[in-house]
FIDRENPA-312609 format. One record per residue: x, y, z of N, C-alpha, C, CB in turn; residue number from 1; residue in one letter. Coordinates in steps of 0.2 Angstrom, whole numbers. Glycine has a CB too. Layout:
<rs>
<<X; Y; Z>; <X; Y; Z>; <X; Y; Z>; <X; Y; Z>; NUM; a>,
...
</rs>
This chain:
<rs>
<<-25; -50; 38>; <-28; -42; 39>; <-34; -44; 43>; <-32; -38; 30>; 1; m>,
<<-34; -49; 51>; <-38; -50; 54>; <-38; -43; 58>; <-36; -57; 57>; 2; d>,
<<-37; -39; 57>; <-37; -34; 60>; <-44; -28; 59>; <-31; -32; 59>; 3; s>,
<<-47; -26; 66>; <-51; -20; 64>; <-49; -15; 60>; <-54; -16; 68>; 4; e>,
<<-45; -14; 61>; <-38; -9; 57>; <-42; -7; 49>; <-27; -15; 55>; 5; n>,
<<-43; -9; 45>; <-44; -12; 43>; <-49; -8; 39>; <-44; -16; 46>; 6; w>,
<<-54; -2; 35>; <-57; -3; 34>; <-60; -4; 26>; <-57; 0; 38>; 7; v>,
<<-57; -8; 22>; <-60; -9; 14>; <-54; -10; 10>; <-65; -3; 11>; 8; s>,
<<-57; -17; 10>; <-48; -17; 2>; <-55; -19; -3>; <-39; -28; 3>; 9; v>,
<<-54; -16; -8>; <-57; -17; -15>; <-52; -20; -23>; <-61; -8; -17>; 10; t>,
<<-49; -26; -26>; <-47; -26; -30>; <-52; -27; -35>; <-43; -29; -29>; 11; v>,
<<-51; -27; -44>; <-55; -27; -50>; <-48; -25; -53>; <-62; -20; -51>; 12; g>,
<<-51; -28; -58>; <-45; -29; -65>; <-37; -31; -62>; <-45; -21; -71>; 13; s>,
<<-34; -26; -63>; <-26; -25; -57>; <-26; -23; -54>; <-20; -23; -58>; 14; r>,
<<-33; -16; -53>; <-31; -13; -50>; <-32; -14; -43>; <-32; -8; -53>; 15; v>,
<<-29; -13; -38>; <-33; -12; -30>; <-32; -7; -27>; <-31; -17; -25>; 16; g>,
<<-36; -7; -22>; <-37; -1; -14>; <-38; -3; -9>; <-43; 3; -14>; 17; e>,
<<-35; 0; -1>; <-33; -3; 5>; <-36; 2; 7>; <-27; -4; 8>; 18; v>,
<<-36; 3; 11>; <-38; 9; 18>; <-37; 5; 22>; <-45; 13; 19>; 19; k>,
<<-31; 9; 26>; <-31; 5; 31>; <-29; 13; 39>; <-23; -1; 29>; 20; r>,
<<-38; 12; 43>; <-38; 17; 50>; <-34; 14; 53>; <-44; 18; 56>; 21; l>,
<<-32; 19; 60>; <-28; 15; 68>; <-28; 22; 71>; <-17; 9; 67>; 22; t>,
<<-29; 22; 77>; <-26; 27; 79>; <-19; 32; 81>; <-27; 26; 84>; 23; k>,
<<-17; 29; 75>; <-11; 33; 72>; <-10; 36; 67>; <-8; 30; 72>; 24; e>,
<<-12; 35; 59>; <-15; 35; 55>; <-21; 34; 53>; <-12; 33; 54>; 25; t>,
<<-21; 38; 44>; <-24; 37; 40>; <-21; 34; 35>; <-27; 41; 40>; 26; n>,
<<-24; 29; 30>; <-19; 27; 24>; <-25; 23; 19>; <-10; 21; 28>; 27; v>,
<<-23; 26; 13>; <-26; 27; 7>; <-18; 23; 1>; <-30; 36; 7>; 28; s>,
<<-21; 16; 0>; <-20; 19; -6>; <-22; 13; -10>; <-13; 21; -7>; 29; v>,
<<-16; 15; -17>; <-22; 12; -23>; <-13; 10; -28>; <-29; 21; -28>; 30; k>,
<<-17; 6; -30>; <-13; 2; -37>; <-13; -4; -40>; <-9; 2; -38>; 31; i>,
<<-11; 2; -48>; <-15; 0; -53>; <-8; -7; -59>; <-17; 9; -58>; 32; n>,
<<-7; -10; -58>; <-3; -18; -57>; <0; -17; -66>; <-11; -27; -54>; 33; l>,
<<-8; -14; -70>; <-5; -11; -77>; <-1; -5; -80>; <-9; -12; -80>; 34; d>,
<<-2; 0; -72>; <0; 6; -74>; <8; 6; -78>; <-1; 11; -68>; 35; g>,
<<8; 15; -79>; <15; 15; -80>; <20; 17; -75>; <17; 18; -86>; 36; t>,
<<18; 16; -72>; <28; 21; -65>; <27; 27; -64>; <39; 22; -68>; 37; g>,
<<16; 28; -62>; <19; 34; -61>; <16; 37; -52>; <16; 40; -67>; 38; v>,
<<18; 40; -48>; <16; 38; -41>; <15; 45; -40>; <22; 33; -36>; 39; a>,
<<10; 47; -39>; <4; 52; -31>; <5; 48; -26>; <-5; 54; -31>; 40; d>,
<<10; 53; -22>; <10; 52; -16>; <9; 56; -10>; <14; 50; -16>; 41; s>,
<<8; 57; -4>; <5; 64; 1>; <5; 58; 7>; <-7; 69; -2>; 42; s>,
<<13; 59; 10>; <11; 55; 15>; <16; 61; 21>; <14; 45; 13>; 43; t>,
<<18; 66; 17>; <19; 72; 26>; <28; 67; 27>; <8; 68; 37>; 44; g>,
<<30; 64; 23>; <38; 62; 25>; <42; 61; 18>; <38; 53; 29>; 45; i>,
<<43; 67; 18>; <45; 69; 10>; <50; 61; 10>; <50; 79; 7>; 46; p>,
<<53; 58; 10>; <58; 50; 11>; <53; 44; 7>; <60; 46; 21>; 47; f>,
<<47; 45; 7>; <44; 39; 10>; <39; 42; 1>; <38; 39; 21>; 48; l>,
<<39; 46; 3>; <36; 52; -7>; <38; 50; -11>; <38; 61; -10>; 49; d>,
<<48; 49; -9>; <55; 48; -15>; <52; 43; -15>; <64; 48; -14>; 50; h>,
<<54; 39; -11>; <54; 30; -10>; <49; 25; -14>; <52; 28; -3>; 51; m>,
<<42; 27; -12>; <36; 27; -17>; <36; 29; -25>; <31; 32; -14>; 52; l>,
<<39; 34; -26>; <40; 36; -33>; <46; 33; -37>; <42; 43; -32>; 53; d>,
<<48; 31; -34>; <55; 24; -36>; <52; 17; -36>; <61; 23; -29>; 54; q>,
<<49; 16; -32>; <44; 8; -33>; <40; 7; -39>; <39; 8; -27>; 55; l>,
<<36; 15; -39>; <31; 14; -44>; <32; 14; -52>; <27; 18; -42>; 56; a>,
<<39; 17; -55>; <42; 18; -61>; <46; 14; -61>; <45; 23; -64>; 57; s>,
<<52; 10; -54>; <55; 3; -57>; <53; -3; -57>; <58; 1; -56>; 58; h>,
<<48; -1; -58>; <41; -6; -53>; <36; -8; -60>; <36; 1; -44>; 59; g>,
<<35; -1; -64>; <33; -2; -70>; <24; -2; -69>; <36; -8; -73>; 60; l>,
<<22; -1; -61>; <16; 2; -62>; <15; 6; -57>; <10; -1; -62>; 61; f>,
<<10; 10; -57>; <3; 15; -53>; <2; 14; -47>; <-4; 16; -56>; 62; d>,
<<6; 20; -39>; <5; 16; -34>; <1; 28; -34>; <13; 10; -28>; 63; v>,
<<-3; 27; -28>; <-9; 32; -28>; <-9; 30; -21>; <-16; 31; -33>; 64; h>,
<<-3; 35; -13>; <-5; 37; -9>; <-8; 39; -6>; <-3; 38; -10>; 65; v>,
<<-11; 42; 0>; <-15; 45; 5>; <-13; 44; 12>; <-21; 44; 4>; 66; r>,
<<-7; 50; 16>; <-9; 45; 22>; <-7; 51; 27>; <-5; 36; 22>; 67; a>,
<<-9; 49; 33>; <-7; 56; 37>; <-8; 54; 42>; <-11; 63; 36>; 68; t>,
<<-4; 54; 46>; <0; 52; 54>; <1; 56; 60>; <7; 50; 54>; 69; g>,
<<3; 53; 65>; <5; 55; 69>; <15; 56; 70>; <1; 50; 72>; 70; d>,
<<14; 60; 65>; <24; 61; 62>; <27; 66; 65>; <27; 64; 54>; 71; i>,
<<22; 72; 72>; <24; 75; 74>; <31; 72; 82>; <16; 79; 75>; 72; h>,
<<25; 67; 80>; <29; 63; 86>; <37; 61; 83>; <24; 55; 89>; 73; i>,
<<34; 57; 80>; <41; 49; 72>; <37; 49; 67>; <44; 37; 75>; 74; d>,
<<38; 46; 63>; <35; 43; 58>; <35; 36; 54>; <38; 46; 54>; 75; d>,
<<35; 36; 62>; <39; 27; 59>; <29; 23; 60>; <48; 22; 69>; 76; h>,
<<25; 26; 63>; <21; 22; 60>; <15; 24; 56>; <19; 17; 64>; 77; h>,
<<18; 27; 51>; <16; 32; 44>; <19; 31; 41>; <17; 39; 43>; 78; t>,
<<23; 25; 42>; <30; 20; 38>; <27; 15; 36>; <37; 17; 43>; 79; n>,
<<26; 11; 43>; <26; 4; 43>; <17; 6; 41>; <29; -1; 53>; 80; e>,
<<13; 10; 41>; <5; 9; 38>; <7; 8; 31>; <0; 17; 38>; 81; d>,
<<9; 14; 31>; <11; 13; 22>; <13; 9; 17>; <13; 16; 20>; 82; v>,
<<16; 6; 22>; <21; 1; 21>; <16; -8; 22>; <28; 1; 26>; 83; a>,
<<9; -9; 25>; <5; -12; 27>; <2; -14; 21>; <2; -9; 32>; 84; l>,
<<-2; -9; 19>; <-6; -6; 16>; <-6; -7; 9>; <-5; 0; 17>; 85; a>,
<<2; -6; 9>; <4; -11; 0>; <3; -16; 2>; <12; -11; -4>; 86; i>,
<<10; -20; 5>; <7; -26; 6>; <1; -32; 6>; <8; -26; 10>; 87; g>,
<<-5; -27; 7>; <-12; -29; 8>; <-14; -31; 1>; <-17; -22; 12>; 88; s>,
<<-15; -24; -4>; <-16; -24; -8>; <-11; -30; -14>; <-16; -18; -8>; 89; d>,
<<-6; -31; -13>; <-1; -37; -19>; <-5; -42; -17>; <9; -41; -17>; 90; f>,
<<-4; -45; -10>; <-9; -49; -8>; <-14; -49; -7>; <-10; -49; -5>; 91; e>,
<<-22; -47; -7>; <-28; -49; -11>; <-24; -49; -18>; <-34; -44; -9>; 92; s>,
<<-22; -44; -23>; <-21; -49; -30>; <-19; -55; -30>; <-17; -47; -36>; 93; y>,
<<-13; -56; -25>; <-11; -61; -28>; <-14; -70; -23>; <-5; -59; -29>; 94; q>,
<<-17; -65; -20>; <-23; -70; -21>; <-27; -73; -23>; <-25; -71; -19>; 95; q>,
<<-30; -69; -26>; <-37; -69; -28>; <-33; -70; -36>; <-43; -60; -26>; 96; r>,
<<-29; -70; -42>; <-23; -73; -45>; <-23; -74; -43>; <-19; -72; -47>; 97; e>,
<<-20; -80; -39>; <-14; -85; -39>; <-16; -89; -34>; <-7; -82; -38>; 98; l>,
<<-22; -87; -29>; <-26; -91; -23>; <-17; -94; -17>; <-32; -100; -28>; 99; g>,
<<-22; -97; -11>; <-20; -94; -8>; <-9; -95; -3>; <-27; -96; -5>; 100; n>,
<<-6; -92; -6>; <4; -95; -6>; <5; -96; -1>; <11; -91; -9>; 101; w>,
<<-1; -94; 8>; <2; -92; 16>; <7; -96; 15>; <-2; -94; 23>; 102; s>,
<<10; -97; 17>; <18; -102; 22>; <20; -106; 16>; <15; -108; 29>; 103; g>,
<<22; -105; 7>; <22; -105; 2>; <28; -105; 1>; <20; -101; 0>; 104; k>,
<<32; -106; 1>; <40; -104; -3>; <40; -105; -10>; <46; -109; 0>; 105; r>,
<<43; -101; -15>; <43; -100; -21>; <53; -101; -23>; <40; -92; -22>; 106; v>,
<<58; -109; -24>; <63; -110; -23>; <66; -109; -33>; <63; -117; -19>; 107; s>,
</rs>
């Protein structure tokens, strides 16, 4: 997260929010780990919205995603930046609750 592309990372209780802004995309992700499996996604990519819905419903957490990007070229940047934002949201919670596990393996 040492890039200028990260606008903000906010974590409280078990809810986190990440905003990522690049030349190609504008992404906002909010995750509630104590949710009920509800997804509210608008990425402009139907398959990505479907997969986010599946992730939330099977993971039993709530996810709210808003993303705009250069999908008129292709959907690569939007897919990538949504995934990076979700990963950063989980990583922020993990570091706060479990400490920094960077470079460690769990066996």
